[in-house]
C-alpha positions as a Markdown table, in Angstrom:
| # | Residue | x | y | z |
|---|---|---|---|---|
| 1 | Met | 202.7 | 71.9 | 123.3 |
| 2 | Gly | 201.5 | 75.5 | 124.3 |
| 3 | Ala | 197.5 | 74.9 | 124.9 |
| 4 | Val | 197.7 | 71.6 | 126.9 |
| 5 | Pro | 199.7 | 73.1 | 130.0 |
| 6 | Ile | 197.8 | 76.2 | 129.9 |
| 7 | Ile | 194.5 | 74.3 | 130.2 |
| 8 | Phe | 196.0 | 72.1 | 133.0 |
| 9 | Ala | 197.0 | 75.5 | 134.6 |
| 10 | Thr | 193.2 | 76.5 | 134.8 |
| 11 | Phe | 192.3 | 73.5 | 137.0 |
| 12 | Pro | 193.7 | 75.2 | 140.0 |
| 13 | Leu | 191.8 | 78.5 | 139.3 |
| 14 | Val | 188.5 | 76.5 | 139.0 |
| 15 | Ala | 189.4 | 74.8 | 142.3 |
| 16 | Arg | 190.0 | 78.1 | 143.9 |
| 17 | Ile | 193.5 | 77.0 | 145.2 |
| 18 | Glu | 195.5 | 79.6 | 147.1 |
| 19 | Lys | 197.9 | 81.3 | 144.5 |
| 20 | Ala | 196.3 | 79.7 | 141.6 |
| 21 | Asp | 196.6 | 82.9 | 139.5 |
| 22 | Met | 200.6 | 82.8 | 140.1 |
| 23 | Ile | 200.4 | 79.1 | 138.9 |
| 24 | Phe | 198.4 | 80.0 | 135.9 |
| 25 | His | 200.7 | 82.9 | 135.1 |
| 26 | Leu | 203.7 | 81.1 | 135.6 |
| 27 | Val | 202.7 | 78.2 | 133.5 |
| 28 | Phe | 201.5 | 80.5 | 130.7 |
| 29 | Phe | 204.8 | 82.5 | 130.5 |
| 30 | Ile | 206.8 | 79.1 | 130.4 |
| 31 | Ala | 204.5 | 77.6 | 127.5 |
| 32 | Phe | 204.7 | 80.9 | 125.7 |
| 33 | Thr | 208.4 | 81.2 | 126.2 |
| 34 | Phe | 209.0 | 77.8 | 124.8 |
| 35 | Val | 206.8 | 78.0 | 121.7 |
| 36 | Val | 208.4 | 81.5 | 120.8 |
| 37 | Thr | 212.1 | 80.2 | 121.4 |
| 38 | Gln | 211.3 | 77.0 | 119.4 |
| 39 | Glu | 209.6 | 78.8 | 116.4 |
| 40 | Thr | 212.6 | 81.1 | 116.1 |
| 41 | Ala | 215.4 | 78.7 | 116.9 |
| 42 | Ile | 214.6 | 75.8 | 114.7 |
| 43 | Pro | 214.7 | 77.3 | 111.2 |
| 44 | Leu | 217.8 | 79.2 | 112.3 |
| 45 | Leu | 219.4 | 75.9 | 113.4 |
| 46 | Thr | 218.4 | 73.9 | 110.2 |
| 47 | Arg | 220.1 | 76.9 | 108.2 |
| 48 | Val | 223.2 | 76.8 | 110.3 |
| 49 | Leu | 223.4 | 73.0 | 110.2 |
| 50 | Lys | 222.5 | 72.7 | 106.5 |
| 51 | Ile | 219.8 | 70.4 | 107.1 |
| 52 | Glu | 217.3 | 70.1 | 104.4 |
| 53 | Ala | 214.2 | 67.9 | 104.4 |
| 54 | Ser | 213.3 | 66.5 | 101.1 |
| 55 | Leu | 210.3 | 64.0 | 100.3 |
| 56 | Ser | 211.0 | 60.9 | 98.4 |
| 57 | Lys | 209.0 | 60.3 | 95.3 |
| 58 | Ser | 206.8 | 57.8 | 97.2 |
| 59 | Ala | 206.1 | 60.3 | 100.0 |
| 60 | Lys | 204.7 | 63.1 | 97.8 |
| 61 | Ser | 201.0 | 63.4 | 97.7 |
| 62 | Arg | 199.1 | 62.3 | 94.9 |
| 63 | Leu | 195.9 | 64.3 | 95.5 |
| 64 | Arg | 194.5 | 66.5 | 92.9 |
| 65 | Leu | 194.0 | 70.1 | 94.4 |
| 66 | Asp | 192.3 | 71.5 | 91.4 |
| 67 | Pro | 188.7 | 70.4 | 90.9 |
| 68 | Trp | 188.5 | 71.7 | 87.4 |
| 69 | Glu | 191.5 | 69.7 | 86.2 |
| 70 | Thr | 190.5 | 67.3 | 83.5 |
| 71 | Asp | 191.5 | 63.5 | 84.1 |
| 72 | Lys | 195.0 | 63.4 | 83.1 |
| 73 | Pro | 197.4 | 60.6 | 84.2 |
| 74 | Met | 199.3 | 61.3 | 87.4 |
| 75 | Ser | 203.0 | 61.6 | 87.1 |
């Protein structure tokens, strides 16, 4: 969410629109505030609401990450 609005906010700077620096700083501050707020609030809310995401057996990855592992049957 954070990068796209900031990139769009550079367009007025490139076009040399009046008060473009204020537009850029305002968009940057709003995007930064939303990202920081969500990053801190979501884990807190999941703990307070006791929400836990668990993967079903079919959703778990079957990718082997160890290249040195011998051919063992996957469980």
